[in-house]
C-alpha positions as CSV (number, residue, x, y, z in Angstrom):
1,M,-5.8,49.6,-107.3
2,T,-7.4,45.9,-107.4
3,E,-9.5,45.0,-104.4
4,R,-7.2,42.0,-103.7
5,L,-4.2,44.5,-103.2
6,S,-6.7,46.6,-101.1
7,D,-7.5,43.3,-98.9
8,K,-3.6,42.5,-98.5
9,L,-2.7,46.1,-97.4
10,R,-5.5,46.3,-95.0
11,Q,-4.4,42.9,-93.6
12,F,-0.8,43.8,-93.4
13,L,-1.7,46.8,-91.5
14,K,-3.7,44.8,-89.0
15,S,-0.4,42.8,-88.1
16,A,1.3,46.2,-87.6
17,E,-1.2,48.0,-85.2
18,G,0.7,50.2,-83.0
19,R,3.8,50.5,-84.8
20,E,5.2,52.8,-87.4
21,V,5.5,51.5,-91.3
22,T,6.7,53.0,-94.3
23,L,5.6,53.2,-97.9
24,R,9.0,51.4,-98.7
25,Q,8.4,48.7,-96.3
26,I,4.7,48.2,-97.4
27,R,5.7,48.0,-101.2
28,D,8.5,45.4,-100.2
29,E,6.1,43.7,-98.0
30,L,3.4,43.4,-100.9
31,R,6.0,42.8,-103.6
32,I,4.7,45.7,-105.5
33,Q,7.0,46.6,-108.5
34,P,8.6,49.9,-109.1
35,G,6.8,52.1,-111.9
36,S,3.6,49.9,-111.7
37,E,0.1,51.5,-111.3
38,A,0.0,50.2,-107.7
39,W,3.3,51.5,-106.7
40,N,1.7,55.3,-106.8
41,N,-1.7,53.8,-105.5
42,V,-0.2,52.9,-102.2
43,R,0.5,56.4,-101.3
44,V,-3.1,57.5,-102.3
45,Y,-4.6,54.7,-100.6
46,M,-2.8,55.2,-97.2
47,H,-4.1,58.9,-97.1
48,R,-7.5,57.4,-97.4
49,L,-6.9,55.2,-94.6
50,V,-5.7,58.5,-92.5
51,A,-9.1,59.7,-93.0
52,E,-10.6,56.5,-91.9
53,K,-8.5,56.7,-88.6
54,I,-6.8,53.5,-89.5
55,V,-3.5,55.2,-89.8
56,K,-1.9,58.5,-89.3
57,P,1.2,60.4,-90.5
58,S,4.1,60.1,-88.0
59,G,4.8,64.0,-88.5
60,R,8.2,63.4,-88.8
61,N,8.9,62.2,-92.4
62,D,7.0,61.8,-95.4
63,G,6.0,58.3,-96.0
64,V,6.0,57.2,-92.4
65,F,2.6,56.4,-90.9
66,K,1.6,55.3,-87.3
67,V,-0.8,52.3,-87.6
68,L,-3.7,52.8,-85.0
69,I,-4.9,50.5,-82.6
70,P,-8.8,50.1,-83.2
71,V,-10.7,51.5,-80.1
72,V,-14.0,50.8,-79.6
73,P,-16.8,52.4,-77.2
74,V,-17.0,50.7,-73.8
75,K,-20.4,49.5,-72.9
76,F,-21.4,49.8,-69.4
77,T,-24.2,50.0,-66.7
78,L,-24.2,51.4,-63.0
79,D,-25.4,48.2,-61.5
80,G,-23.1,47.0,-58.7
81,D,-22.5,47.9,-55.1
82,E,-20.7,50.8,-53.7
83,D,-17.7,48.8,-52.9
84,E,-17.1,47.4,-56.5
85,G,-13.6,46.7,-57.3
86,V,-12.3,48.1,-54.0
87,I,-9.5,45.9,-52.4
88,P,-9.5,45.8,-48.6
89,F,-5.7,46.7,-48.8
90,R,-3.8,47.3,-45.7
91,F,-1.0,49.8,-45.2
92,P,2.2,49.4,-43.0
93,R,2.0,49.7,-39.5
94,S,4.3,48.9,-36.4
95,Y,3.8,45.7,-34.6
96,I,6.2,46.8,-32.0
97,D,4.2,49.7,-30.4
98,D,1.1,49.4,-32.5
99,T,1.5,52.8,-34.1
100,T,0.2,53.3,-37.5
101,F,-0.2,55.7,-40.4
102,G,-4.1,55.3,-40.3
103,L,-4.3,54.9,-44.0
104,D,-6.4,51.8,-44.3
105,D,-9.7,53.6,-43.8
106,I,-8.6,56.9,-45.9
107,I,-7.2,55.7,-49.1
108,E,-9.2,53.6,-51.1
109,I,-7.3,51.0,-53.5
110,S,-9.0,49.2,-56.3
111,E,-8.2,46.6,-58.7
112,G,-5.6,47.8,-61.2
113,D,-4.3,50.4,-58.8
114,C,-0.3,51.3,-58.7
115,I,1.1,52.6,-55.4
116,L,4.5,54.3,-56.1
117,I,6.9,54.4,-53.3
118,T,9.7,56.8,-53.9
119,G,12.5,58.1,-51.6
120,E,16.1,58.8,-50.7
121,T,18.5,55.5,-50.2
122,N,18.6,54.1,-46.9
123,Y,15.5,55.7,-45.4
124,G,13.2,53.0,-45.4
125,K,11.8,52.4,-49.0
126,T,12.3,48.8,-48.5
127,V,10.7,48.2,-45.1
128,I,7.7,50.1,-46.2
129,A,7.6,48.0,-49.5
130,L,8.1,44.8,-47.6
131,S,5.8,45.7,-45.1
132,I,2.7,46.1,-47.7
133,L,3.8,42.9,-49.4
134,G,3.5,41.2,-45.8
135,E,0.1,43.0,-44.8
136,N,-1.3,41.6,-48.0
137,L,-0.3,38.2,-48.7
138,D,-3.8,36.9,-47.8
139,L,-5.3,39.2,-50.2
140,F,-3.6,37.8,-53.4
141,Q,-3.3,34.2,-54.4
142,N,-0.1,35.3,-56.6
143,C,2.5,37.7,-55.0
144,L,5.7,38.4,-56.5
145,L,8.6,40.4,-55.3
146,M,11.1,41.6,-58.0
147,G,14.6,42.7,-57.1
148,S,18.3,42.0,-57.6
149,E,19.5,43.1,-54.1
150,Y,17.8,39.9,-52.4
151,T,19.5,37.4,-54.0
152,S,23.2,36.3,-54.0
153,S,25.4,36.1,-57.1
154,E,24.5,32.3,-57.1
155,G,20.7,33.2,-57.6
156,E,19.8,32.3,-54.1
157,I,18.0,34.2,-51.7
158,S,20.7,36.2,-49.6
159,K,21.4,35.6,-46.0
160,K,20.9,39.2,-45.2
161,F,17.4,39.1,-46.5
162,K,16.7,36.2,-44.9
163,R,17.5,37.6,-41.5
164,R,15.4,40.8,-42.4
165,L,12.2,38.6,-43.2
166,R,12.8,36.4,-40.0
167,R,12.8,40.0,-38.0
168,M,9.4,40.6,-39.6
169,N,8.1,37.9,-37.5
170,W,4.4,39.0,-37.6
171,V,4.3,37.7,-41.1
172,N,4.2,34.1,-42.2
173,W,6.4,34.3,-45.0
174,V,6.6,30.6,-45.4
175,N,4.1,27.9,-45.2
176,G,4.0,24.0,-45.7
177,D,4.3,24.2,-49.4
178,G,7.2,26.7,-49.4
179,P,7.3,30.6,-49.6
180,R,4.2,32.5,-49.8
181,F,5.5,34.9,-52.6
182,D,7.9,34.3,-55.4
183,L,11.1,36.0,-55.3
184,M,12.7,36.8,-58.4
185,P,15.9,38.6,-59.3
186,I,14.7,40.9,-62.1
187,E,16.6,44.2,-62.9
188,S,15.1,45.2,-66.1
189,D,11.8,44.5,-68.4
190,Y,9.8,44.6,-65.2
191,E,6.5,45.0,-67.3
192,D,7.3,41.7,-68.7
193,Y,7.0,39.9,-65.2
194,V,4.3,41.7,-63.6
195,R,1.7,39.3,-61.9
196,K,-1.6,39.7,-63.3
197,D,-4.8,39.7,-60.9
198,G,-1.8,39.5,-58.2
199,L,0.2,41.6,-55.9
200,T,3.8,42.7,-57.5
201,V,6.3,44.6,-55.5
202,I,9.2,45.7,-57.6
203,D,12.2,47.1,-55.4
204,W,13.3,49.0,-57.2
205,I,13.2,50.3,-61.0
206,S,16.5,51.3,-62.6
207,L,16.8,52.8,-65.8
208,P,20.4,54.0,-66.1
209,G,20.8,56.8,-68.7
210,E,17.1,56.2,-69.9
211,Y,15.0,57.8,-67.4
212,Y,13.0,59.6,-69.9
213,L,11.2,56.0,-70.6
214,I,9.9,55.9,-67.0
215,D,6.2,57.1,-68.0
216,S,6.4,54.5,-70.7
217,V,7.6,51.8,-68.4
218,M,5.1,52.6,-65.6
219,K,2.3,52.7,-67.9
220,K,3.1,49.1,-69.0
221,I,3.7,48.0,-65.8
222,K,0.2,49.3,-64.9
223,N,-1.3,47.8,-67.9
224,G,-0.2,44.3,-66.9
225,V,-1.5,44.0,-63.4
226,G,-5.1,43.2,-64.4
227,K,-7.4,43.0,-61.2
228,G,-4.1,43.1,-58.9
229,V,-2.0,45.9,-57.4
230,V,1.6,46.8,-58.3
231,V,4.0,48.6,-56.0
232,P,7.1,50.0,-57.7
233,V,9.8,51.6,-55.8
234,T,11.8,54.5,-57.1
235,Q,15.1,56.4,-56.0
236,K,15.0,60.2,-55.5
237,N,17.8,62.5,-54.5
238,R,17.7,64.4,-51.2
239,D,15.0,67.1,-51.0
240,A,14.0,66.6,-54.5
241,K,10.3,66.6,-55.2
242,Y,10.2,63.8,-57.7
243,S,12.1,60.6,-58.0
244,E,14.6,59.9,-60.9
245,G,12.7,60.6,-64.4
246,G,10.9,63.8,-62.9
247,E,7.1,64.4,-62.9
248,R,6.5,61.8,-65.6
249,S,7.3,59.1,-63.0
250,E,4.3,59.7,-61.0
251,R,2.0,60.0,-64.1
252,Y,0.4,56.6,-63.8
253,A,0.4,56.3,-60.4
254,D,-2.9,56.1,-58.0
255,C,-1.2,56.7,-54.7
256,V,2.4,58.0,-54.2
257,L,4.3,57.7,-50.8
258,K,7.3,59.7,-50.6
259,I,10.1,59.1,-47.9
260,D,12.7,61.5,-46.9
261,R,14.9,61.7,-43.8
262,L,13.8,63.4,-40.7
263,G,16.8,64.6,-38.9
264,K,19.6,62.2,-38.4
265,Y,17.7,59.1,-37.5
266,E,14.2,59.0,-38.4
267,S,12.5,58.9,-41.6
268,M,9.4,60.9,-42.9
269,L,6.4,59.7,-45.3
270,T,4.6,62.3,-47.0
271,I,1.5,61.5,-49.0
272,G,2.5,62.7,-52.6
273,K,-0.6,61.6,-54.6
274,V,-3.9,60.0,-54.0
275,K,-6.5,59.6,-56.7
276,S,-9.4,58.1,-54.3
277,S,-9.5,59.2,-50.5
278,K,-12.3,59.3,-48.1
279,E,-10.8,62.8,-46.9
280,R,-8.1,65.4,-47.9
281,I,-4.8,63.6,-47.3
282,V,-2.4,64.8,-50.0
283,G,0.6,66.5,-48.4
284,R,0.0,65.1,-44.8
285,K,3.4,63.9,-43.4
286,F,4.3,61.3,-41.0
287,G,7.5,60.6,-38.8
288,F,8.8,56.9,-38.0
289,S,11.8,55.1,-36.9
290,I,13.2,52.0,-38.2
291,S,14.2,49.2,-36.2
292,D,15.6,45.8,-36.1
293,F,18.2,46.4,-38.6
294,G,15.8,47.8,-41.2
295,A,12.9,45.1,-40.6
296,N,10.2,46.9,-38.6
297,L,8.8,50.3,-37.8
298,E,8.0,52.1,-34.9
299,N,6.9,55.5,-33.3
300,I,4.7,56.3,-36.4
301,R,2.9,59.5,-35.8
302,E,1.7,62.4,-37.9
303,I,3.9,65.5,-38.1
304,E,3.5,69.1,-39.0
305,K,5.6,72.1,-39.9
306,C,7.3,73.6,-36.9
307,L,5.7,77.0,-36.2
308,K,8.8,78.4,-34.9
309,C,11.4,77.5,-37.4
310,W,9.2,76.7,-40.3
311,T,11.1,73.3,-41.3
312,K,14.5,75.0,-41.2
313,G,15.6,73.4,-37.7
314,V,17.3,76.4,-36.7
315,I,16.2,80.1,-35.5
316,N,18.1,83.0,-35.3
317,V,18.7,84.3,-31.9
318,Q,20.2,87.8,-31.3
319,G,22.3,87.5,-34.5
320,E,23.3,83.6,-33.9
321,T,22.1,80.7,-35.6
322,K,21.0,78.3,-32.9
323,R,18.8,74.9,-33.1
324,C,15.2,75.2,-32.8
325,H,14.2,74.2,-29.4
326,A,10.6,73.8,-30.3
327,C,11.3,70.8,-32.8
328,N,14.6,69.7,-31.4
329,G,16.2,70.7,-35.0
330,L,14.0,68.4,-36.7
331,G,12.2,71.0,-38.6
332,Y,8.8,69.2,-37.6
333,T,6.8,68.7,-34.7
334,D,4.1,66.0,-33.5
335,K,0.8,67.1,-34.9
336,I,-1.5,67.7,-31.8
337,G,-4.3,65.1,-31.9
338,G,-2.4,63.1,-34.5
339,E,-1.8,59.2,-33.9
C-alpha cells in the first residue's frame, strides 16, 4: 500500500470518528479498484489500526469497524477551594406555610448535574419542576423550559399555563424585557436544544415505543449542559420503581426525585439517588399537598413507614380488614422531629 493511500485512509477515518464503517464503504470512498493490490491491503491495514486503537471490529460482521473517538488523559491539579464548581442551587419549598423539604443544605448540586424528576401522572411532577425553575432563575443567565403542553396549537403560551404562572406569585417570571426564561414547544430531539451553561427544564421526555433509547438520550442531554444544570421529567406507572425505560433512565442522573401518590389527596416525594450529599438521604420520603390548581406546594413534611400497618394502610382486627388508625390509611406517618 502506498503512503499516499495510507494517509487518505487515516484522513477518511478521522472524518468518521464515532461511527461505523465497512470495507466496502472505504474502498468506494477511496476509489480502490477491485483486484488491485490496494483492494486486499485495505483489510490488512484496518487490522493494523485495530492494534493502534484507532478502530475496532464491530463484533457483528466481518468487514465492519467502529471508528474510535481519540481520548487523551486529562491533566489537572488539586488547586482551588472546597466549593469549586458547586452551585447554590435551591430546591422547592412552600410559600404558603413556609414548609420545606430541607434539601438545600444536604444535597450538593454541581456544574453539569442532571436532576431527574420522575413520577405518576397528575401527582406533582410539573409543580416540582416549575418550582425548581422559579427558585433558580437568578442563578443562570439562560433558562429554558421545554414542553409541548405549555403552548396552544397556534404556538402561543396556553391560557391554562399563564394562570398557573400567575398563581406562583412568589416568582417574577417577567421583567421589563419580557419573560425571564425561554418557553419552547419541543417534544423530540431534546438533546439538541439543551441550554449550555444555563438551566434547562424538560417537562417531559417522551419516547413512544423507543424507551430502550432513554439512557442514550439522557447521556446526550447531560453532555450538552456544560456548566449548567438540566432537569428532565419522566413518567412512571403507579407503584413502579423506575420510569418508562427502566433502571437505565436513571443511569446519568446525579439526583433523582420520585413522586407518587400519598392517599387520595396528597403526594409523596422520595429521594431516589444522590451522588453528592452531606448526609445519608437516599430513601427518605416527604409528604406534600398541591394547592392553587396545581401551582403551589404546602404542608411539606418528612414521613416514614407506619409501624402499625407497614405502608399497607389497613390492619387485621379479629379477622376483619380495617383502616389503620395510626396513619389514617396512608401507610405513612409524619416523622417525629421532621420538618
